[in-house]
C-alpha positions as CSV (number, residue, x, y, z in Angstrom):
1,M,10.5,-42.5,29.7
2,N,9.5,-45.3,26.7
3,K,10.2,-44.6,23.2
4,A,6.4,-44.0,22.7
5,M,6.0,-41.4,25.6
6,H,8.9,-39.3,24.2
7,L,7.6,-39.5,20.2
8,Q,4.1,-38.5,21.5
9,R,6.0,-35.1,23.6
10,F,7.7,-34.6,20.7
11,S,5.1,-34.5,18.5
12,A,3.1,-32.1,20.6
13,A,6.1,-29.9,21.1
14,A,6.6,-29.6,17.1
15,A,2.9,-28.9,16.9
16,L,3.0,-26.4,18.8
17,C,6.1,-24.7,17.3
18,L,4.2,-25.2,13.9
19,V,1.0,-23.1,15.5
20,V,3.5,-20.2,16.6
21,V,5.9,-20.2,13.7
22,G,2.7,-20.5,11.5
23,M,0.6,-17.9,13.0
24,P,2.4,-14.9,11.0
25,L,2.2,-16.9,7.9
26,A,-1.4,-17.7,8.2
27,A,-2.4,-13.8,9.1
28,H,-0.1,-13.1,6.0
29,A,-2.0,-15.8,4.0
30,D,-5.2,-13.9,4.5
31,N,-4.0,-10.8,3.5
32,A,-3.8,-9.1,6.9
33,K,-1.6,-6.5,6.8
34,K,0.3,-4.4,9.7
35,P,-1.1,-1.2,10.2
36,A,-0.5,1.7,7.5
37,P,2.7,3.4,8.3
38,S,1.3,7.3,9.2
39,N,3.4,10.6,9.0
40,P,1.4,13.7,10.0
41,V,3.0,15.7,7.7
42,W,2.6,13.1,5.1
43,Q,-1.2,13.4,5.5
44,E,-1.9,17.0,6.4
45,E,0.0,18.1,3.0
46,C,-0.7,15.3,0.7
47,G,-4.2,14.7,2.2
48,S,-5.2,18.3,1.7
49,C,-5.9,18.0,-1.9
50,H,-6.7,14.3,-2.3
51,I,-6.0,11.0,-0.1
52,A,-2.6,10.5,1.2
53,Y,-1.6,7.6,-1.0
54,P,0.1,4.8,1.0
55,P,3.7,4.8,0.3
56,R,3.4,0.9,-0.4
57,F,1.7,1.9,-3.6
58,L,4.8,3.0,-5.4
59,P,8.2,2.2,-5.6
60,A,10.8,4.6,-3.8
61,E,12.4,5.7,-7.1
62,S,8.7,7.0,-8.1
63,W,8.2,8.8,-4.9
64,R,11.7,10.6,-5.2
65,S,10.8,11.7,-8.9
66,M,7.1,12.9,-7.8
67,M,8.5,15.0,-4.9
68,G,11.7,16.5,-7.1
69,A,8.7,17.9,-9.4
70,L,6.1,19.0,-7.0
71,D,6.0,22.5,-9.1
72,R,4.1,20.4,-11.5
73,H,2.7,17.5,-9.9
74,F,-0.2,16.3,-12.3
75,G,-0.9,20.0,-13.4
76,T,-0.7,21.5,-10.3
77,D,1.7,23.2,-8.5
78,A,2.0,21.7,-4.9
79,S,5.4,23.0,-4.0
80,L,6.2,23.0,-0.6
81,D,9.2,24.4,1.7
82,A,12.2,22.3,1.6
83,R,12.0,21.1,5.2
84,T,8.8,19.6,4.5
85,A,9.2,18.3,1.3
86,A,12.0,16.6,2.6
87,T,10.2,15.2,5.6
88,I,7.3,13.7,3.1
89,E,10.4,12.0,0.9
90,T,11.9,10.6,3.5
91,F,8.8,8.7,4.5
92,L,7.6,7.7,1.4
93,V,10.8,6.4,0.6
94,Q,11.3,4.2,3.6
95,N,7.7,3.0,3.3
96,A,7.7,2.4,-0.4
97,K,6.9,-1.0,-2.5
98,R,10.0,-3.2,-2.1
99,G,10.7,-4.7,-5.4
100,K,12.1,-8.1,-5.8
101,P,15.5,-9.1,-4.9
102,G,17.8,-8.2,-8.1
103,Q,14.8,-5.9,-9.6
104,K,15.7,-2.6,-10.9
105,P,13.4,-0.3,-9.7
106,D,11.0,1.6,-12.0
107,G,10.7,5.2,-11.4
108,S,9.2,6.4,-14.2
109,I,5.8,5.2,-12.9
110,L,4.3,8.3,-11.2
111,R,0.6,7.3,-11.1
112,I,-0.3,4.4,-9.1
113,T,-3.2,3.8,-11.5
114,E,-0.5,2.8,-14.1
115,T,0.9,0.5,-12.3
116,K,0.6,-3.6,-12.8
117,W,-0.9,-4.0,-9.7
118,F,-3.5,-1.6,-10.2
119,R,-4.7,-2.9,-13.3
120,S,-5.0,-6.4,-12.2
121,E,-6.9,-5.5,-8.8
122,H,-9.2,-3.1,-11.0
123,D,-9.3,-5.0,-14.4
124,E,-13.1,-6.1,-13.9
125,I,-14.0,-1.9,-13.8
126,S,-15.3,-0.8,-17.0
127,A,-14.4,2.1,-18.4
128,A,-17.6,3.6,-18.1
129,K,-17.7,2.6,-14.5
130,W,-14.4,4.7,-14.0
131,K,-16.1,8.1,-15.7
132,S,-19.5,7.4,-14.0
133,P,-20.5,10.9,-11.5
134,A,-20.3,8.4,-8.5
135,I,-16.6,7.5,-9.3
136,G,-14.9,10.0,-11.6
137,S,-11.4,8.6,-12.1
138,A,-9.2,5.9,-11.1
139,A,-7.4,7.8,-8.8
140,N,-10.6,8.7,-6.5
141,C,-10.2,5.7,-4.4
142,G,-12.3,6.6,-1.6
143,A,-15.3,6.4,-3.9
144,C,-15.2,2.4,-3.4
145,H,-13.1,1.9,-0.5
146,P,-14.6,3.9,2.2
147,G,-11.4,3.6,4.6
148,A,-8.9,4.9,2.1
149,D,-8.2,8.1,3.4
150,K,-7.1,5.7,6.7
151,G,-5.0,3.1,4.5
152,S,-7.7,0.6,4.1
153,F,-8.4,-0.8,1.3
154,R,-10.0,-4.4,2.6
155,E,-11.7,-6.3,-0.3
156,R,-14.3,-7.1,2.3
157,D,-15.3,-3.1,2.7
158,I,-15.5,-2.3,-1.3
159,K,-18.6,-0.5,-2.0
160,V,-18.6,0.3,-5.6
161,P,-21.5,2.7,-6.6
């Protein structure tokens, strides 16, 4: 095999490797996400009063703090039996937002709407719009994200009332 043919075959193999290895990167760059994790106990219990907020929206320490104070859950007693609470907490913590290496987790934020991420994603929404009858509050994800109850918050699906 001459040098030109060898180089051509090597180039083709290298290109194929880049395509295969690059596919997950391209999917990530397009903000494609793997399916949201699910847990029927979490869905049933948390979803009975509001959408079951995806665990990725808060760090593990925040979920632990929230689950440890269900008797004072944003002005409501959302107490659960110990087994159910443990099942939900385990699910939330395992699927929580991951911080950067070396970053100290901040469990003081309990409202998703107070996270830096939420504020930057929704900075174009005025205070008046949040309070409009069609939305009510920033916690009403389903008002603009029709797939919120299924964990889908894709930008292309947003419909601001």
